[in-house]
FIKOLZA-1660 file (N, C-alpha, C; in steps of 0.1 Angstrom, whole numbers, plus 5000, padded with zeros to 4 digits):
% residues 168
   i   px   py   pz ch aa at
   1 6010 5838 5476  A  X  N
   1 6008 5826 5485  A  X CA
   1 6020 5824 5493  A  X  C
   2 6018 5815 5503  A  X  N
   2 6030 5811 5511  A  X CA
   2 6029 5796 5514  A  X  C
   3 6040 5791 5518  A  X  N
   3 6041 5776 5521  A  X CA
   3 6043 5775 5536  A  X  C
   4 6035 5766 5542  A  X  N
   4 6036 5764 5556  A  X CA
   4 6047 5752 5558  A  X  C
   5 6057 5755 5566  A  X  N
   5 6067 5744 5570  A  X CA
   5 6069 5744 5585  A  X  C
   6 6075 5733 5589  A  X  N
   6 6077 5731 5604  A  X CA
   6 6092 5728 5605  A  X  C
   7 6098 5735 5614  A  X  N
   7 6113 5733 5617  A  X CA
   7 6115 5719 5623  A  X  C
   8 6123 5710 5617  A  X  N
   8 6125 5697 5623  A  X CA
   8 6132 5697 5636  A  X  C
   9 6140 5708 5639  A  X  N
   9 6147 5709 5652  A  X CA
   9 6139 5714 5664  A  X  C
  10 6132 5725 5662  A  X  N
  10 6125 5731 5673  A  X CA
  10 6110 5731 5672  A  X  C
  11 6104 5725 5661  A  X  N
  11 6090 5724 5658  A  X CA
  11 6083 5737 5657  A  X  C
  12 6090 5748 5653  A  X  N
  12 6083 5761 5651  A  X CA
  12 6077 5760 5637  A  X  C
  13 6064 5766 5637  A  X  N
  13 6057 5766 5624  A  X CA
  13 6060 5779 5617  A  X  C
  14 6063 5779 5604  A  X  N
  14 6066 5790 5597  A  X CA
  14 6058 5791 5584  A  X  C
  15 6057 5803 5578  A  X  N
  15 6051 5804 5565  A  X CA
  15 6063 5812 5557  A  X  C
  16 6066 5805 5546  A  X  N
  16 6076 5810 5537  A  X CA
  16 6071 5814 5524  A  X  C
  17 6077 5823 5516  A  X  N
  17 6071 5826 5503  A  X CA
  17 6073 5815 5493  A  X  C
  18 6065 5816 5483  A  X  N
  18 6066 5806 5472  A  X CA
  18 6080 5805 5466  A  X  C
  19 6087 5816 5464  A  X  N
  19 6099 5816 5457  A  X CA
  19 6110 5808 5465  A  X  C
  20 6107 5804 5477  A  X  N
  20 6116 5796 5485  A  X CA
  20 6114 5781 5483  A  X  C
  21 6104 5777 5474  A  X  N
  21 6101 5764 5472  A  X CA
  21 6114 5756 5466  A  X  C
  22 6116 5745 5471  A  X  N
  22 6128 5736 5467  A  X CA
  22 6141 5740 5473  A  X  C
  23 6141 5750 5482  A  X  N
  23 6154 5755 5488  A  X CA
  23 6153 5752 5503  A  X  C
  24 6163 5755 5510  A  X  N
  24 6164 5755 5524  A  X CA
  24 6163 5769 5530  A  X  C
  25 6156 5771 5541  A  X  N
  25 6155 5784 5548  A  X CA
  25 6160 5781 5562  A  X  C
  26 6164 5793 5568  A  X  N
  26 6169 5792 5582  A  X CA
  26 6157 5795 5592  A  X  C
  27 6157 5787 5602  A  X  N
  27 6147 5789 5612  A  X CA
  27 6150 5802 5620  A  X  C
  28 6141 5811 5623  A  X  N
  28 6145 5823 5630  A  X CA
  28 6147 5820 5645  A  X  C
  29 6142 5809 5649  A  X  N
  29 6143 5806 5664  A  X CA
  29 6156 5798 5667  A  X  C
  30 6159 5787 5660  A  X  N
  30 6171 5779 5663  A  X CA
  30 6182 5780 5652  A  X  C
  31 6180 5787 5641  A  X  N
  31 6189 5788 5631  A  X CA
  31 6192 5775 5624  A  X  C
  32 6183 5766 5625  A  X  N
  32 6185 5753 5618  A  X CA
  32 6179 5754 5603  A  X  C
  33 6184 5745 5595  A  X  N
  33 6180 5745 5581  A  X CA
  33 6166 5738 5580  A  X  C
  34 6157 5744 5573  A  X  N
  34 6144 5738 5570  A  X CA
  34 6142 5736 5555  A  X  C
  35 6141 5724 5551  A  X  N
  35 6138 5721 5536  A  X CA
  35 6124 5726 5533  A  X  C
  36 6122 5733 5522  A  X  N
  36 6109 5738 5517  A  X CA
  36 6105 5729 5506  A  X  C
  37 6094 5722 5507  A  X  N
  37 6089 5714 5496  A  X CA
  37 6086 5722 5483  A  X  C
  38 6087 5715 5472  A  X  N
  38 6084 5722 5459  A  X CA
  38 6069 5723 5457  A  X  C
  39 6064 5733 5451  A  X  N
  39 6050 5735 5448  A  X CA
  39 6046 5727 5437  A  X  C
  40 6033 5723 5438  A  X  N
  40 6027 5716 5426  A  X CA
  40 6018 5727 5420  A  X  C
  41 6018 5727 5406  A  X  N
  41 6011 5737 5399  A  X CA
  41 5996 5736 5402  A  X  C
  42 5989 5746 5406  A  X  N
  42 5975 5746 5410  A  X CA
  42 5968 5758 5404  A  X  C
  43 5956 5757 5401  A  X  N
  43 5948 5768 5397  A  X CA
  43 5943 5775 5409  A  X  C
  44 5945 5788 5410  A  X  N
  44 5941 5795 5421  A  X CA
  44 5926 5799 5419  A  X  C
  45 5918 5797 5430  A  X  N
  45 5904 5802 5429  A  X CA
  45 5904 5817 5429  A  X  C
  46 5895 5823 5421  A  X  N
  46 5895 5837 5421  A  X CA
  46 5886 5842 5433  A  X  C
  47 5893 5847 5443  A  X  N
  47 5887 5852 5455  A  X CA
  47 5893 5865 5458  A  X  C
  48 5887 5872 5467  A  X  N
  48 5893 5885 5471  A  X CA
  48 5904 5881 5480  A  X  C
  49 5915 5888 5479  A  X  N
  49 5927 5885 5487  A  X CA
  49 5926 5892 5500  A  X  C
  50 5928 5884 5510  A  X  N
  50 5928 5889 5523  A  X CA
  50 5942 5894 5527  A  X  C
  51 5943 5905 5534  A  X  N
  51 5955 5910 5538  A  X CA
  51 5961 5902 5550  A  X  C
  52 5973 5898 5548  A  X  N
  52 5979 5891 5559  A  X CA
  52 5989 5900 5566  A  X  C
  53 5993 5896 5578  A  X  N
  53 6002 5904 5585  A  X CA
  53 6016 5903 5578  A  X  C
  54 6024 5914 5577  A  X  N
  54 6036 5912 5570  A  X CA
  54 6046 5903 5578  A  X  C
  55 6052 5894 5572  A  X  N
  55 6061 5885 5578  A  X CA
  55 6075 5888 5572  A  X  C
  56 6085 5889 5581  A  X  N
  56 6098 5890 5576  A  X CA
  56 6102 5878 5567  A  X  C
  57 6108 5881 5556  A  X  N
  57 6112 5870 5547  A  X CA
  57 6123 5861 5554  A  X  C
  58 6121 5848 5553  A  X  N
  58 6131 5839 5560  A  X CA
  58 6144 5840 5553  A  X  C
  59 6155 5839 5561  A  X  N
  59 6168 5838 5554  A  X CA
  59 6170 5824 5549  A  X  C
  60 6176 5824 5537  A  X  N
  60 6179 5811 5531  A  X CA
  60 6193 5807 5537  A  X  C
  61 6194 5794 5536  A  X  N
  61 6207 5788 5542  A  X CA
  61 6218 5792 5532  A  X  C
  62 6230 5796 5538  A  X  N
  62 6241 5800 5529  A  X CA
  62 6246 5788 5521  A  X  C
  63 6251 5791 5509  A  X  N
  63 6257 5780 5501  A  X CA
  63 6271 5777 5506  A  X  C
  64 6276 5765 5503  A  X  N
  64 6290 5762 5507  A  X CA
  64 6300 5773 5503  A  X  C
  65 6298 5779 5491  A  X  N
  65 6308 5789 5488  A  X CA
  65 6307 5801 5497  A  X  C
  66 6295 5805 5500  A  X  N
  66 6293 5816 5509  A  X CA
  66 6299 5814 5523  A  X  C
  67 6297 5801 5527  A  X  N
  67 6303 5797 5540  A  X CA
  67 6318 5798 5540  A  X  C
  68 6324 5793 5529  A  X  N
  68 6339 5793 5528  A  X CA
  68 6344 5807 5528  A  X  C
  69 6337 5816 5520  A  X  N
  69 6341 5830 5519  A  X CA
  69 6339 5837 5533  A  X  C
  70 6329 5834 5541  A  X  N
  70 6327 5840 5554  A  X CA
  70 6338 5836 5564  A  X  C
  71 6343 5823 5563  A  X  N
  71 6352 5818 5572  A  X CA
  71 6367 5822 5569  A  X  C
  72 6369 5825 5556  A  X  N
  72 6383 5828 5552  A  X CA
  72 6386 5843 5555  A  X  C
  73 6396 5845 5564  A  X  N
  73 6399 5860 5567  A  X CA
  73 6406 5866 5555  A  X  C
  74 6404 5878 5553  A  X  N
  74 6411 5885 5542  A  X CA
  74 6422 5894 5548  A  X  C
  75 6434 5893 5542  A  X  N
  75 6445 5900 5547  A  X CA
  75 6449 5910 5537  A  X  C
  76 6451 5923 5541  A  X  N
  76 6456 5933 5533  A  X CA
  76 6470 5938 5537  A  X  C
  77 6478 5940 5527  A  X  N
  77 6492 5944 5530  A  X CA
  77 6491 5959 5532  A  X  C
  78 6496 5964 5544  A  X  N
  78 6496 5979 5545  A  X CA
  78 6506 5986 5536  A  X  C
  79 6502 5997 5531  A  X  N
  79 6510 6005 5522  A  X CA
  79 6521 6012 5530  A  X  C
  80 6534 6010 5527  A  X  N
  80 6544 6016 5535  A  X CA
  80 6545 6031 5533  A  X  C
  81 6549 6038 5543  A  X  N
  81 6550 6053 5542  A  X CA
  81 6564 6055 5533  A  X  C
  82 6565 6068 5529  A  X  N
  82 6578 6071 5522  A  X CA
  82 6590 6068 5530  A  X  C
  83 6589 6071 5543  A  X  N
  83 6601 6069 5551  A  X CA
  83 6604 6054 5553  A  X  C
  84 6594 6046 5554  A  X  N
  84 6596 6032 5555  A  X CA
  84 6602 6026 5542  A  X  C
  85 6597 6031 5531  A  X  N
  85 6600 6026 5518  A  X CA
  85 6615 6030 5515  A  X  C
  86 6619 6042 5519  A  X  N
  86 6633 6047 5517  A  X CA
  86 6643 6040 5527  A  X  C
  87 6638 6037 5539  A  X  N
  87 6647 6030 5549  A  X CA
  87 6651 6016 5543  A  X  C
  88 6642 6010 5535  A  X  N
  88 6646 5997 5529  A  X CA
  88 6659 5998 5521  A  X  C
  89 6661 6009 5514  A  X  N
  89 6673 6011 5506  A  X CA
  89 6686 6013 5515  A  X  C
  90 6684 6019 5526  A  X  N
  90 6696 6022 5533  A  X CA
  90 6699 6012 5544  A  X  C
  91 6690 6003 5546  A  X  N
  91 6693 5993 5557  A  X CA
  91 6699 5980 5552  A  X  C
  92 6698 5978 5539  A  X  N
  92 6704 5966 5534  A  X CA
  92 6718 5966 5533  A  X  C
  93 6724 5954 5533  A  X  N
  93 6739 5953 5532  A  X CA
  93 6743 5954 5518  A  X  C
  94 6734 5955 5508  A  X  N
  94 6737 5956 5494  A  X CA
  94 6739 5970 5490  A  X  C
  95 6736 5980 5499  A  X  N
  95 6737 5994 5496  A  X CA
  95 6752 5998 5493  A  X  C
  96 6762 5994 5501  A  X  N
  96 6776 5997 5497  A  X CA
  96 6780 5992 5484  A  X  C
  97 6776 5980 5480  A  X  N
  97 6779 5973 5467  A  X CA
  97 6772 5981 5456  A  X  C
  98 6759 5986 5458  A  X  N
  98 6753 5993 5447  A  X CA
  98 6760 6007 5446  A  X  C
  99 6763 6013 5456  A  X  N
  99 6770 6026 5455  A  X CA
  99 6783 6025 5449  A  X  C
 100 6790 6015 5452  A  X  N
 100 6803 6013 5446  A  X CA
 100 6802 6010 5431  A  X  C
 101 6793 6002 5427  A  X  N
 101 6791 5999 5412  A  X CA
 101 6787 6012 5405  A  X  C
 102 6777 6019 5411  A  X  N
 102 6773 6032 5405  A  X CA
 102 6785 6042 5404  A  X  C
 103 6793 6042 5414  A  X  N
 103 6805 6050 5413  A  X CA
 103 6814 6046 5402  A  X  C
 104 6817 6033 5401  A  X  N
 104 6825 6028 5390  A  X CA
 104 6820 6031 5376  A  X  C
 105 6806 6030 5375  A  X  N
 105 6800 6033 5362  A  X CA
 105 6801 6048 5359  A  X  C
 106 6799 6057 5368  A  X  N
 106 6801 6071 5366  A  X CA
 106 6815 6074 5362  A  X  C
 107 6825 6068 5368  A  X  N
 107 6839 6070 5365  A  X CA
 107 6842 6066 5350  A  X  C
 108 6837 6054 5346  A  X  N
 108 6839 6050 5333  A  X CA
 108 6831 6058 5323  A  X  C
 109 6820 6064 5326  A  X  N
 109 6813 6073 5317  A  X CA
 109 6820 6086 5316  A  X  C
 110 6828 6090 5326  A  X  N
 110 6834 6104 5325  A  X CA
 110 6847 6103 5317  A  X  C
 111 6853 6092 5315  A  X  N
 111 6865 6091 5307  A  X CA
 111 6863 6095 5292  A  X  C
 112 6852 6089 5285  A  X  N
 112 6850 6093 5271  A  X CA
 112 6847 6107 5269  A  X  C
 113 6842 6114 5279  A  X  N
 113 6838 6129 5277  A  X CA
 113 6849 6138 5283  A  X  C
 114 6861 6134 5283  A  X  N
 114 6872 6142 5289  A  X CA
 114 6873 6156 5281  A  X  C
 115 6869 6156 5269  A  X  N
 115 6870 6168 5261  A  X CA
 115 6860 6178 5265  A  X  C
 116 6850 6175 5273  A  X  N
 116 6840 6184 5279  A  X CA
 116 6843 6185 5293  A  X  C
 117 6851 6194 5298  A  X  N
 117 6856 6194 5312  A  X CA
 117 6845 6194 5323  A  X  C
 118 6835 6202 5321  A  X  N
 118 6825 6203 5332  A  X CA
 118 6817 6191 5334  A  X  C
 119 6814 6184 5323  A  X  N
 119 6807 6171 5323  A  X CA
 119 6816 6160 5329  A  X  C
 120 6828 6160 5325  A  X  N
 120 6837 6149 5330  A  X CA
 120 6840 6151 5345  A  X  C
 121 6843 6164 5348  A  X  N
 121 6845 6167 5363  A  X CA
 121 6832 6164 5371  A  X  C
 122 6821 6167 5366  A  X  N
 122 6808 6165 5373  A  X CA
 122 6805 6150 5375  A  X  C
 123 6807 6142 5365  A  X  N
 123 6804 6127 5366  A  X CA
 123 6814 6121 5375  A  X  C
 124 6827 6124 5374  A  X  N
 124 6837 6117 5382  A  X CA
 124 6836 6122 5397  A  X  C
 125 6833 6135 5399  A  X  N
 125 6831 6140 5412  A  X CA
 125 6819 6133 5419  A  X  C
 126 6809 6132 5412  A  X  N
 126 6796 6125 5417  A  X CA
 126 6800 6110 5420  A  X  C
 127 6808 6104 5412  A  X  N
 127 6812 6090 5414  A  X CA
 127 6820 6089 5427  A  X  C
 128 6829 6099 5429  A  X  N
 128 6837 6099 5441  A  X CA
 128 6829 6101 5453  A  X  C
 129 6819 6110 5453  A  X  N
 129 6810 6111 5464  A  X CA
 129 6802 6099 5467  A  X  C
 130 6797 6092 5457  A  X  N
 130 6789 6080 5458  A  X CA
 130 6798 6069 5464  A  X  C
 131 6810 6068 5460  A  X  N
 131 6819 6057 5465  A  X CA
 131 6823 6060 5480  A  X  C
 132 6824 6073 5483  A  X  N
 132 6826 6076 5497  A  X CA
 132 6814 6073 5506  A  X  C
 133 6802 6076 5500  A  X  N
 133 6790 6071 5507  A  X CA
 133 6789 6056 5509  A  X  C
 134 6793 6049 5499  A  X  N
 134 6794 6034 5500  A  X CA
 134 6803 6030 5511  A  X  C
 135 6815 6036 5512  A  X  N
 135 6824 6032 5523  A  X CA
 135 6818 6035 5536  A  X  C
 136 6811 6047 5538  A  X  N
 136 6805 6050 5551  A  X CA
 136 6794 6039 5554  A  X  C
 137 6786 6036 5544  A  X  N
 137 6775 6026 5546  A  X CA
 137 6781 6012 5549  A  X  C
 138 6793 6010 5543  A  X  N
 138 6799 5997 5546  A  X CA
 138 6804 5996 5560  A  X  C
 139 6809 6007 5565  A  X  N
 139 6814 6007 5580  A  X CA
 139 6802 6005 5589  A  X  C
 140 6790 6011 5586  A  X  N
 140 6779 6009 5595  A  X CA
 140 6773 5995 5594  A  X  C
 141 6773 5990 5582  A  X  N
 141 6766 5977 5581  A  X CA
 141 6776 5964 5580  A  X  C
 142 6789 5966 5579  A  X  N
 142 6798 5955 5579  A  X CA
 142 6798 5948 5566  A  X  C
 143 6794 5954 5555  A  X  N
 143 6794 5947 5542  A  X CA
 143 6808 5948 5536  A  X  C
 144 6809 5942 5524  A  X  N
 144 6822 5942 5518  A  X CA
 144 6826 5956 5513  A  X  C
 145 6838 5959 5512  A  X  N
 145 6842 5973 5508  A  X CA
 145 6850 5973 5495  A  X  C
 146 6849 5962 5488  A  X  N
 146 6856 5961 5475  A  X CA
 146 6851 5971 5465  A  X  C
 147 6837 5970 5463  A  X  N
 147 6831 5978 5453  A  X CA
 147 6832 5993 5455  A  X  C
 148 6829 5998 5468  A  X  N
 148 6831 6012 5470  A  X CA
 148 6845 6017 5468  A  X  C
 149 6855 6008 5472  A  X  N
 149 6869 6012 5470  A  X CA
 149 6873 6013 5456  A  X  C
 150 6868 6004 5448  A  X  N
 150 6872 6003 5433  A  X CA
 150 6865 6015 5426  A  X  C
 151 6852 6017 5430  A  X  N
 151 6845 6029 5424  A  X CA
 151 6852 6042 5428  A  X  C
 152 6856 6044 5441  A  X  N
 152 6863 6056 5445  A  X CA
 152 6876 6057 5437  A  X  C
 153 6883 6047 5436  A  X  N
 153 6896 6048 5429  A  X CA
 153 6894 6052 5414  A  X  C
 154 6885 6045 5408  A  X  N
 154 6883 6048 5394  A  X CA
 154 6878 6062 5392  A  X  C
 155 6869 6067 5401  A  X  N
 155 6864 6081 5401  A  X CA
 155 6875 6091 5403  A  X  C
 156 6884 6087 5412  A  X  N
 156 6895 6096 5416  A  X CA
 156 6905 6097 5404  A  X  C
 157 6907 6087 5397  A  X  N
 157 6916 6087 5385  A  X CA
 157 6909 6095 5374  A  X  C
 158 6896 6093 5372  A  X  N
 158 6889 6100 5362  A  X CA
 158 6888 6115 5365  A  X  C
 159 6887 6118 5378  A  X  N
 159 6886 6133 5382  A  X CA
 159 6900 6139 5380  A  X  C
 160 6911 6132 5383  A  X  N
 160 6924 6137 5381  A  X CA
 160 6927 6139 5366  A  X  C
 161 6922 6130 5357  A  X  N
 161 6924 6131 5343  A  X CA
 161 6916 6143 5337  A  X  C
 162 6903 6144 5343  A  X  N
 162 6895 6156 5338  A  X CA
 162 6901 6169 5343  A  X  C
 163 6906 6170 5354  A  X  N
 163 6913 6182 5359  A  X CA
 163 6925 6185 5351  A  X  C
 164 6933 6174 5348  A  X  N
 164 6946 6176 5341  A  X CA
 164 6943 6181 5326  A  X  C
 165 6932 6175 5320  A  X  N
 165 6930 6179 5306  A  X CA
 165 6923 6192 5305  A  X  C
 166 6917 6197 5316  A  X  N
 166 6910 6210 5316  A  X CA
 166 6920 6222 5318  A  X  C
 167 6932 6218 5322  A  X  N
 167 6942 6230 5324  A  X CA
 167 6947 6235 5311  A  X  C
 168 6949 6249 5310  A  X  N
 168 6953 6255 5297  A  X CA
 168 6968 6251 5294  A  X  C
% end
């Protein structure tokens, strides 16, 4: 069965399915909301059913939650490429400081292993290179040069000790 309703805005007559009873449907002509009355329970007479022309089901009015979701734009953060991600490390002014501290840590790690010459020389040499890289980055970015200088100095001393202890 269907329920006959009339749009209060444009006066278009519509037939809506029974399951729309008690809800609001949208008028296909003016897009206005049409309240559908609730059905009263009735006994249906047993008759042969006549085929009706198929009618497109009316659209129900969106709920306030659906309207809010439709109006709110969704933003997605683009995933950076590897080049963009790596450039974040080399563009900051904290790069020289980080390289200097890393250089200092490598120098301090190379001192306890002076009895193993290749390890000690490798650690202090890497610390020296990182300190130098920190100084170059400092010149390009205008950051403080204290940490790269201290790291390079400590790595240089550790390298000299490693080379001195490895001599026969």
